[in-house]
Residue, then its C-alpha position, 0 to 999 in steps of 0.5 A: a202738586k198740592s198747589i195744581w189741585i188746590s187751582i183745579i177746586a177753586s176754579l171749578i167752585l168759582g165755576a159753579v158760583l158764577f153759574a148759581s149767581v151767588d157772590e164769589d167774592q164772598m164764597l173765596g173769602m168763606m173758603v180761605e176762611s174755612g181752611l179749604f185753601g189751607a196752605r200754611a206758611e212753615i217758619t223756623e223759631e229763628e225766622f221769627q226772632e229775626a223778623f222780629m228784630d227787624f221790626i224792632a229796628e224799623y219802627r224803633k219799638s222799645y219795651s219797658n221790660s222782660w216780660e212786655f218784651e216776651n209778650k210782644y214777641m208772642i203777639f208778633r210771632d201770632n201776627y206774623q203767621k197769620i200774615e204769611d199764611h194769608n199771603l200764601n192764599a192772597e190769590y183767592v182773596g185779591f190783596t197782600m198783607k204786610v208787617n207794619q207798625f201794628a204788628d206788636m198789638t193784638l186786634e183787640e188792642f189795635q181796635e181800641t187804640y185807632l177805630g175812633f168813629r162812634p155810631e152809636l153817639k147818633k140818635f138814629n140807627r145807622f142802618e136807617r137813612p140818615r137826615h140831612h142836616k137843617r142849614a145843608p141844601r138838598h143836593h140831589r146829586f148826592i141823594e138821588a144817584d145817576n143809575n150809570d153802568e160806566w165805570d172809568t176812573k176817578d182820582w182826586f188824589a192824582e189831581g192834586k185835590v187831596h192832602a197827602v196823607k197823614n198820621q192820627g198816631s195812638c188817638g182814636s181821631c180817625w173822625a177828625f182826620s176824615a172831616v178835615g180831609a173832606i173839607e180840604s178837598a172841598f175848599a180846593i175844589s170850588h175855590e180851584t186852588d191849592v188844597p189848604s193843610l187844615s187843623e185836626q187837633q182843632l177839632v180834637d180839642c174844640s168840637k165837643e159842642d153839646h148835641e143834645g146831651e152828646h158830643n164828640m170825645g176827642c181821642n175816645g171817637g167821634l162823629m164827621d157830621w158833628a165835626f162839621d157842625y162845629a166847622e159851621a159855626h167856627h173858622m178852621c186853622t190851618d195845621s200850622d198854627y194848631p198843630y198836630t199833637a195825637r192827644d186830647g186838649t183844651c181848646k186853643e182857637d181863641t188864643v190862636e191867631s192868623t188862620c183861625a179867624t179867616g180859614p175855611v168855613v162850612t156851610g152845610y153838608a148832606d149825607l149820602d143814600h146807602s148805594k154804590d151809585a150814591l157814592k161814585s156820583a158824589l165822588d164825581v163831584q168831591p172826595v166824601a167822608v165815609a166810614v168803614d168796618a177796619g176791625s180786621l186783620a184786612w185793615q190792620f196789616y193791608f198791604g195792597g190790592v183790592v179788599r173784597n172780604l174778610c171784614g164786616t159792617s160794623l162802622d168804627h172808623g172814619v176815612l176818606a174816600v178819593g176816586y174809584g176805578f176797576q182792576e182787570k180780571s185775574m184767574l178767579y176774579k171777574a174785572t173788579n169795580y173798586f172805591k179808593i179810600k185815604n187812611s189816617w195811619g201814614s204813608s207806609w201803611g197800605e198803597k202808600g197810605f191808601i186802600r182799595i176796596s171792591a164796589k159792591d151792588d148792595s145797600k152796605g158796601t165792602c166793609g160797609v163803606y155805604l152806611s155813612g158817607s157825607v159830603p160838606q160844602v165850604e167857603 
């Protein structure tokens, strides 16, 4: 009976929101966070313990002593409760969560370990329009977007022009995976060939050239644009010639032969305007390196669906936009346009390594996805 009344209340509120032309995604998210949809999962201690042991077995976790085991159990217990509570209310927010490899980490630990996009490294304010790189030709198709209301489907991964999902491990190298993904796809599209597997470790180790006293910081974070700067002056090695280690190392590009001397090179790049149309127009041409605010439970435990809310716009994670599409309307939501994003946390996370986020009509986008998009040209 309670769920019926909640559905009735939600429908009435949503009707009022739509009538008032208010952002219903944000309103529903606020109602869930405020406790209006207060369904809470009833979980026994035995069920918590069983779930924790299953988690340890599935992800091959090991802890050094009984204190660490107990501490990780309590963190897992708290996360498990939040995941189950969220899923009871998933119809009101549009996406589900799941226990994954991050379930024994606090949100703060997760942020410190996996989120390595560093907007503060740039001289300009991240909410101002970035400049073009001085060597990049001006591509109006990326900056002056077409105002096209038609929204079909585009998926570069399905078209075979995006590399399979990789895993950055416990290293804040998301920026390198975003940049490499964009370079791989740009090369495959422009050369009408298969997608190469290029080296993120090369960027982690070697992309530390001076930028007026500032530089990328390997596993401690970086910027996709600065990775493109590096790739303008250096050929990119393949992953097999310069394999990923998930830790900082000494640059080895001069000691590695084969592909490093003849691999793809960036000839220029451009930054996108801050809008839905700009990102969509760019995606019609190639995948786009973007940054998002992933410092929330919505990203830590995302499993499936379209994320419309429950994330901010303080950029901290580099990812790759690979397409767009739409989801049919549901009881609470109208048909939703979305962007498809490739992450770097392995294929067991999210929708086989991908996440879908709503395509909002504003200047920041869901999770800030419009604020720092860039596209490389590759030879």
